[in-house]
N, C-alpha and C positions, 0 to 999 in steps of 0.2 A: 337441375343442372348436374351433369356428371362431373365427378371430381377425380383427380388422379394424384396420388401421393408419390408415385415413382419409387416407392421403397424397394420393390422387388426388381427394378430395372437398373440399367447401368447408371453410374453417378452422373448428375447434370454437370455440364461444363460452365454454366452461368445460370443465375437465378435472380429474377426480379420479384421482390417481396413487396406487396401492396399493403401499406399500413391502413388501418381503419380510419375514417374521418375523425377529426378532432372532437366533434360533437358527440361521437360515440365513445370518446375517451375522456369526457369531461370529468368523470370520477376515475382518476388514474388507477385507483385500487382495483378496478375491474379488469385492467389489463394484466394478463398473466401468460404463462406458457401454454395454457389451454385455450387461449383466444384463437379463434379461427380466422385466418387471413387468406387472401387470394395470392396466387403466385403464377409466374410464367417461367418455365424451365426450358433451357436450351440444351438439347441432348447432343451426344457426340456426333450424330449425323447432320447437325445443323437444323433440326426440326424444333419448332417452338410449340409448347403445350401449356394450356391454361389448367390450373387446378386450385383446389382449396384444401387446407389442412390446418391443424393447430400449430402454433409456433414450435412446440416440442417435437412435432412429427414432420417438420419440413424436410424435403430432400437435402442430403448433405452435399454441400458445394463450397469450394474455396473462394469463389467469386460471387458475392451476393450484393445486389443493389437494393437499397431501401427506398421505396417510392412512396412519397406522401401524396395525399389527396390534393388536387390543384387548389382547392379553397383554403387549405391550411398553410400554404406557403405564399407569402406576399413577395412579389417580384416587381422591380422597377429599375430605372437607370438614374444615376446621380452624377453630378459633376463634382468629382473628388479632386482635392489638391494633390500635388505630387508629394507623397509622404512615404516613409518606410512602412512595411507591412504591419508592424506592431503599432505604430502611431495611427495608421489608417483604421485599424480595428477599434481603436479608442475613439476616433472621430465619427465613425459611421452612425452610432446611436443618435448623435446630435444632428447629423445630416438627414436622418429619417424621422426625426421626432414629429414633424408636422404631417407626415404621411401615414404613420402607423396608428391604428385604432387602439392597440394595446400599449402598455408601458414598455418603452424600449429596453429597460433593464431586465424585463422578463422574457426578452426575445434573444435568440441566437442569430446573429447576422453574418452572412457569408457573402463573398463577392467573387467575381470571375477574374482571376489573375491576368495581368497583361500578357498578350501573346497566346492566349487560349481562346477557344470558341471559333465562330465563323469569321470570315474576313470582314463582314459588315460591322460586326461588333468590335473587332480588333481595331478597325479604322475610325470608329466613332470617338467623339470627344468625351462621351459619358461612359460610366462604368456600370454594368449590370450587377445588381445586388439582390439578395434574397433573405427573407426573415422568417423564422419559424419559432413557435413557442418552445422555450428552453426546457420546461418541465416535461412536455410530451416527448421531445427528442431524447432527453435523458432517460425517461421511463422506458421507452422503446428499446434503447441500447442496453439498458440493464436487463430487461426481460430476454432479449436476444443473447446476451452474455450468459445468462443462466442456462439457456438452451444450448450453449456451446457454439454460438454463432456471432461473428463480428462482420458487419457490412463493409464492403470495400468503398462504397459511395452512398450518398443519400441525396435525393433531389425531388423536385416537383414532378407530378405525373405528366406534365406537358412534354417532358423530355422522353417519353416513350413513343411520341409521335414525331413524324418527320416535319421539318419546317413547312409552313403553308406555302402553297404555290400562288400563282397570280390570281387564279379563280377557284382554287380548291381548298376547302377547310378540312383539316384532319381532326378527327374526334376519336376518343377512346371511351367505350361504354363497358362498365363492369360493376356488378353488385349494386345496381340501382343508382350509380353516379355516372355523370357524363363530363368529360374534360375535353376542351377544345384548345388547340394551339393557334393563336391568332398572330404571333410574331415569334422571332427566334427566341426571345426570353419573356414572352407574355402569353397569357391564356386566361381561360375562364372555366369555372366548374359549377355544376348545378345538378339537381336531382333529376333522374330520368323519369320518375313517376311510375305508378302502378298501372296506368291505363295507356291507351294508344295515342294520347294527346302529346304533341311535341312540347318540350319545355319552352316557356315564354322567353327565356333569355336567349335560347337558340334562334327562335323566330326573330327576335330583335336584331341579333347579329347578322342574320341573313337578309334582313330588311335594308341593310346599308347598301345592298346591291353589288358589293365587291365579290362576294362568294357566289359562284354559279353552280357549284356541286359540292358534295360532302364525300370524304373518304373515311369510312368507319372501320375502326380497329376494336379489338376486345371481344370477350365472350358474349356480350349482349349487342353486338353490332347488328344482328338480324332484326332486333326490335326497332332500331333506328331506321333500317331499310323499310320497315312497314309503315313508317311515318312520312315517307318521301312525298306522297301525294299531298298531304296536308302542309308539308314544309314548302312545297312548290319548287324543289330542286331535286335532281337525281342523287341517289345515295349509292356509292360504289363500295362494295364489301371488300376489304383487304384480305389477302390470302394467308395472313398470319396475325396473331393476337396483338403484336406491337412491332415497332421498328427497332431492331437490335442496335443499330448504329446511331440512333438519334441522340443518345445521351453523351456522345463524345464531346460536345461543347456545352454540357450542362453546368450550372452553378452548383458545385458540390457543397452540401451543407456540413460535411465532416471536415471542418477547418478549425483552426485555433485549438481550444481545449478538447474538441471532439475529433481531432485528427487522429489517424492511426499512429500510435506512438506518442500522442500528445499527453495532456494531463490525465485523461481518462485511460489512455493506453489501450492495449488489446491483448488477447490471450496468446496470440502467436509471439508478440514481442516479449511477453512475460516468460514464455517457454524458452525463447532465445536467450533471455537474460539468465535464466537458471542454468542453461547449458554453458554459458560463458563463465559461470562460477564453479564448474565441475573441477577444473584443473587446480585453482587455488584451494578449494576445499579438500581435494585429494592430498595436496602437499601439506596442508594444515594437519590433516589426520596423520600423515607419516611423521611430521614433526612432533605431534603430541605422543605418538607411540614411542618414538626415540627418547623423548623426555621422560616418559614413565619408566621405560626400560633402564635409562641411566640412573634415575632416582632409586629404583629398586636395587641396581647394582651397588650404588653408593651406600644404601642402607645395609646391604649384606656385608660390605667391607667394614662399616662401623661396628656392626654386630660381632663380626669376627674379631676385631681389635678389642672390643669390650670383653668378650669371652676369654681372650688370651690374657688381658690384664687381670681379670678376676682369678684366673688360674694361678698367675704369679703371686697375687695377694694371698691366696689360699696356701700355696707352697711356703711362702715366707712366714705365715702365721703358724703353720704346723711345725716348721723347723725351729721356731723360737719358743712356742708354747706347746710342747708335744703332749702334755697331759690334759690340756683344756679341750672341752667339746666345742667345736666350731659351729656357729650359726651365721653370724655376720662378722667376717674377719676384720673390717674397719672399726666397728664399734667395740668389738671385743678386744682388739689390739690397743685401742685408746684406754679402755678400762684396765687392762693388764699392765700397761705402762704406768698408769697412775698408781696402781697398787704397788708396783715395784719401787716407784719413787718414794712412796710412803714408808715402805719397809726399809729403804735405804736412808731415811731421814731427810729426804729432799722434798721441799714444799712444791706443790703443783700450782700452776698459774690459776687453777680453778678453786684452790683452797680459800677459805674465808679470810684468813689472815693476809694472804698475798693479794687477793681481790680487793679487800677492804683498804689496804694500803694504796693500791693504785687508784681506787675511787676517791680517796682522800686527796691524792695529788691532782686528780681530774677536777674536783670541785673547788680547788684553790682559786680558780678563776671566777667562781660564782660568788654572789653577794653573801656576806656573813649572815648566818641564821636562817638561810632559805630552806635547809633540810628539816623535814618533820620527823622522819624515821627511816630506818634501814632494816631490811629483812633478807636473810640468806636462805636459799632453798635450791637443791639440785644444781649446784655449781653456778647459780645465778644470783646476783645481788640486786635487790629491788630497792630503789631509792624513792621515797615519797617526799614531796615538797609541800611547804605551807601554801605557796601560790605557784601555779604552773609557770615554768619559765617562758619568756617570750620567744618569738621565732629567732631573733638574733642570737640570744643566749643558747638556744638549742643547737643552732648551726655551729657556734663556737665550740660547744662541748663535743659535738660529733667529730669535728676536725681534730680536737685534742685526743679523743679516744682512739682514733685511727693511729695517731703517732705513738700511743702507749701500747698498741697491740690489743685493744679492747673492742668489743662489739657493743654499741650503745643504741638502744631503741626506746623511743618515747611512746607511751601508751595513750589511749584516748583521754584518760583522766588526768594526764600530765605527769604520771609517775615514769621513772626511767628504769629500764632493765639492762644490767651490765653483766657481761660474761667475757671470759678470756677468748681471744680470737682462736678459732679452730676448736673451741670447747663444746 
């Protein structure tokens, strides 16, 4: 069979992608972008062309319909109560539990919304529903997404055929499978076989006497025409691979979580979402740039003020101590002032005698005999206790030290280090 990938031709305006039968996908790991599938492409001139290609090499098209084998989609009609759409989706598995061979929890169930489909279906009291294996549908959509494709709709292969006439049975033959549409939302699927013998199921359907002729669609329609004599009815070959308008009243399987923009989403909606964030992100970037520029300006201002303050400190030190070599004006000024006080006979707050007198006044509030020893070094008086003071006593001593202008700090071993404030 000749295949056409349409890669070098004008883009297709619509594409019907025929998924392999479920039995061929029993091991879903076998399904990948390299899986070869059949497709029908509608070109700009209105012509329909059958072809086969791997999923990765399918013709690019914005309107893609995913077509499942008729035997993989269970379709029936149920009498459903009047419920909201959300509640109806929850009730459908219970309504179909006795009719499905598979576990309803493993199936994705869709229905035909009210007001859609043909007039007969719309006027009927029952509601058409369809069920497909959730894992197969998910895997197919994932593989198509990896190939950059998102179907617009998904439905059974019976919807590539026109509704059956009073005495004409429409069938679709492709890749060894035969699908017949027996009612607006019902059909049958079976193997076409490798020989010229008609499928037994097709013989049985024709045996009912209702169908007087067959109208064959699909790339293998000619094989069915060769079986006309054995079937006992004439086979009319359609002039196109499928009926492009037959799916207008189909039960679309892409509902609920699988709907475009639903929980699974689609690539186009994701791109739209990213575009909607462009303006907020741009304003956020501008705000961040203004914030960084403002922080840098504030840092430069503080640095300028710090430089001016240091220059004033240097000028004051040199004007007071002209003969001293300046390294750190603050520390050196403190040392020089202490030296001048000593020469003038004035006691410094950091001297042992002054600090010891203040510590004696500080410890007046402590229990008698708590002090084990006192050590003075580098203007710091270290007081060691026989037993570390409790938290309450430490807090009281700290508060008293602040009032006396002292800095008090307790070490890990319980000893206290006392110095004059600012020393």
